[in-house]
MDAnalysis code that builds the backbone (N, CA, C; Angstrom):
import MDAnalysis as mda
import numpy as np

u = mda.Universe.empty(168, n_residues=56, atom_resindex=np.repeat(np.arange(56), 3), trajectory=True)
u.add_TopologyAttr("name", ["N", "CA", "C"] * 56)
u.add_TopologyAttr("resid", np.arange(1, 57))
u.add_TopologyAttr("resname", ["MET", "ASP", "ILE", "LEU", "PHE", "LEU", "LEU", "VAL", "PRO", "LEU", "SER", "VAL", "VAL", "LEU", "VAL", "LEU", "LEU", "ILE", "MET", "GLY", "LEU", "PHE", "ALA", "TRP", "ALA", "LEU", "LYS", "SER", "GLY", "GLN", "PHE", "ASP", "ASP", "ILE", "GLU", "ARG", "GLU", "GLY", "GLU", "ARG", "ILE", "LEU", "LYS", "ALA", "ASP", "ARG", "PRO", "ALA", "VAL", "ASP", "ARG", "ASP", "GLN", "ALA", "THR", "PRO"])
u.atoms.positions = np.array([
    [-3.551, 55.376, 64.026],
    [-4.668, 55.367, 64.957],
    [-5.962, 55.725, 64.242],
    [-5.896, 56.539, 63.215],
    [-7.100, 56.939, 62.507],
    [-7.733, 55.778, 61.745],
    [-6.923, 54.803, 61.354],
    [-7.450, 53.659, 60.616],
    [-8.383, 52.823, 61.486],
    [-8.199, 52.864, 62.805],
    [-9.078, 52.115, 63.699],
    [-10.509, 52.629, 63.647],
    [-10.670, 53.911, 63.382],
    [-12.018, 54.480, 63.270],
    [-12.745, 53.942, 62.045],
    [-12.008, 53.422, 61.088],
    [-12.603, 52.802, 59.913],
    [-12.734, 51.289, 60.086],
    [-11.692, 50.649, 60.605],
    [-11.672, 49.191, 60.679],
    [-12.614, 48.621, 61.732],
    [-12.760, 49.262, 62.857],
    [-13.635, 48.736, 63.912],
    [-15.102, 48.733, 63.464],
    [-15.647, 49.814, 62.923],
    [-17.033, 49.740, 62.442],
    [-17.222, 48.757, 61.288],
    [-16.241, 48.660, 60.387],
    [-16.349, 47.699, 59.301],
    [-16.356, 46.265, 59.821],
    [-15.548, 45.971, 60.815],
    [-15.531, 44.620, 61.370],
    [-16.825, 44.316, 62.111],
    [-17.404, 45.298, 62.772],
    [-18.689, 45.092, 63.447],
    [-19.782, 44.818, 62.419],
    [-19.786, 45.544, 61.334],
    [-20.774, 45.322, 60.270],
    [-20.586, 43.941, 59.659],
    [-19.350, 43.527, 59.450],
    [-19.068, 42.212, 58.893],
    [-19.536, 41.098, 59.821],
    [-19.300, 41.234, 61.102],
    [-19.754, 40.226, 62.070],
    [-21.275, 40.163, 62.094],
    [-21.939, 41.293, 62.067],
    [-23.402, 41.295, 62.057],
    [-23.955, 40.664, 60.785],
    [-23.298, 40.910, 59.667],
    [-23.713, 40.299, 58.406],
    [-23.556, 38.779, 58.448],
    [-22.451, 38.308, 58.962],
    [-22.221, 36.869, 59.075],
    [-23.230, 36.234, 60.024],
    [-23.507, 36.881, 61.131],
    [-24.503, 36.354, 62.072],
    [-25.887, 36.320, 61.443],
    [-26.209, 37.320, 60.644],
    [-27.500, 37.340, 59.963],
    [-27.619, 36.224, 58.940],
    [-26.557, 35.974, 58.181],
    [-26.576, 34.878, 57.216],
    [-26.675, 33.523, 57.906],
    [-26.001, 33.368, 59.019],
    [-26.075, 32.119, 59.759],
    [-27.472, 31.913, 60.339],
    [-28.085, 32.965, 60.854],
    [-29.449, 32.859, 61.374],
    [-30.428, 32.518, 60.259],
    [-30.228, 33.105, 59.082],
    [-31.085, 32.777, 57.945],
    [-30.947, 31.304, 57.554],
    [-29.710, 30.800, 57.562],
    [-29.479, 29.398, 57.218],
    [-30.124, 28.469, 58.239],
    [-30.057, 28.823, 59.501],
    [-30.713, 28.007, 60.524],
    [-32.228, 28.019, 60.357],
    [-32.765, 29.180, 60.086],
    [-34.213, 29.327, 59.963],
    [-34.757, 28.627, 58.717],
    [-33.966, 28.576, 57.646],
    [-34.438, 27.971, 56.404],
    [-34.227, 26.464, 56.369],
    [-33.627, 25.883, 57.398],
    [-33.499, 24.438, 57.482],
    [-32.270, 23.871, 56.822],
    [-31.231, 24.645, 56.663],
    [-30.019, 24.163, 56.012],
    [-29.303, 23.099, 56.841],
    [-29.474, 23.113, 58.149],
    [-28.745, 22.205, 59.027],
    [-29.667, 21.187, 59.699],
    [-30.816, 20.890, 59.117],
    [-31.767, 19.990, 59.754],
    [-31.284, 18.546, 59.780],
    [-30.857, 18.018, 58.661],
    [-30.468, 16.611, 58.598],
    [-29.201, 16.467, 57.775],
    [-28.062, 16.692, 58.409],
    [-26.810, 16.669, 57.660],
    [-26.290, 15.248, 57.467],
    [-26.673, 14.294, 58.314],
    [-26.201, 12.927, 58.140],
    [-26.784, 12.295, 56.887],
    [-28.071, 12.498, 56.636],
    [-28.718, 11.887, 55.475],
    [-28.115, 12.397, 54.170],
    [-27.797, 13.671, 54.105],
    [-27.234, 14.229, 52.878],
    [-25.839, 13.692, 52.612],
    [-25.064, 13.449, 53.642],
    [-23.737, 12.878, 53.447],
    [-23.803, 11.440, 52.965],
    [-24.774, 10.683, 53.450],
    [-24.931, 9.297, 53.019],
    [-25.573, 9.204, 51.641],
    [-26.350, 10.174, 51.256],
    [-27.037, 10.145, 49.963],
    [-26.034, 10.116, 48.813],
    [-24.929, 10.817, 48.974],
    [-23.916, 10.839, 47.929],
    [-23.270, 9.469, 47.782],
    [-23.031, 8.796, 48.908],
    [-22.371, 7.498, 48.857],
    [-23.282, 6.409, 48.308],
    [-24.591, 6.524, 48.540],
    [-25.532, 5.493, 48.132],
    [-26.163, 5.759, 46.772],
    [-25.722, 6.777, 46.088],
    [-26.315, 7.120, 44.800],
    [-26.032, 6.023, 43.784],
    [-27.026, 5.705, 42.971],
    [-26.857, 4.688, 41.939],
    [-25.979, 5.227, 40.822],
    [-25.250, 4.316, 40.206],
    [-24.441, 4.717, 39.061],
    [-25.359, 4.956, 37.873],
    [-24.995, 5.880, 37.016],
    [-25.825, 6.113, 35.829],
    [-25.783, 4.900, 34.900],
    [-26.897, 4.668, 34.244],
    [-26.973, 3.535, 33.323],
    [-26.068, 3.763, 32.122],
    [-25.468, 2.680, 31.645],
    [-24.561, 2.749, 30.499],
    [-25.273, 2.140, 29.301],
    [-25.263, 2.866, 28.192],
    [-25.849, 2.325, 26.956],
    [-24.943, 1.243, 26.381],
    [-25.506, 0.432, 25.496],
    [-24.718, -0.627, 24.878],
    [-23.549, -0.082, 24.062],
    [-23.754, 1.043, 23.400],
    [-22.679, 1.597, 22.575],
    [-21.591, 2.271, 23.414],
    [-21.862, 2.535, 24.699],
    [-20.867, 3.145, 25.575],
    [-20.093, 2.117, 26.374],
    [-20.550, 0.880, 26.392],
    [-19.879, -0.153, 27.190],
    [-18.504, -0.468, 26.610],
    [-17.546, -0.738, 27.475],
    [-16.201, -1.080, 27.022],
    [-16.174, -2.557, 26.629],
    [-15.472, -2.893, 25.559],
    [-15.442, -4.295, 25.121],
    [-14.618, -5.191, 26.009],
])
């Protein structure tokens, strides 16, 4: 029973920390345009290959 006096305040602090980080991420614009970032990876151009790197 004594461990609850330690675990309950620690869990409350952890939840508040997570909520604070999530609020910071929302405020800084991390979730503004998630569709464009997912498509950007798929539409990225391939890096140019030099003549000496080309396979024969």
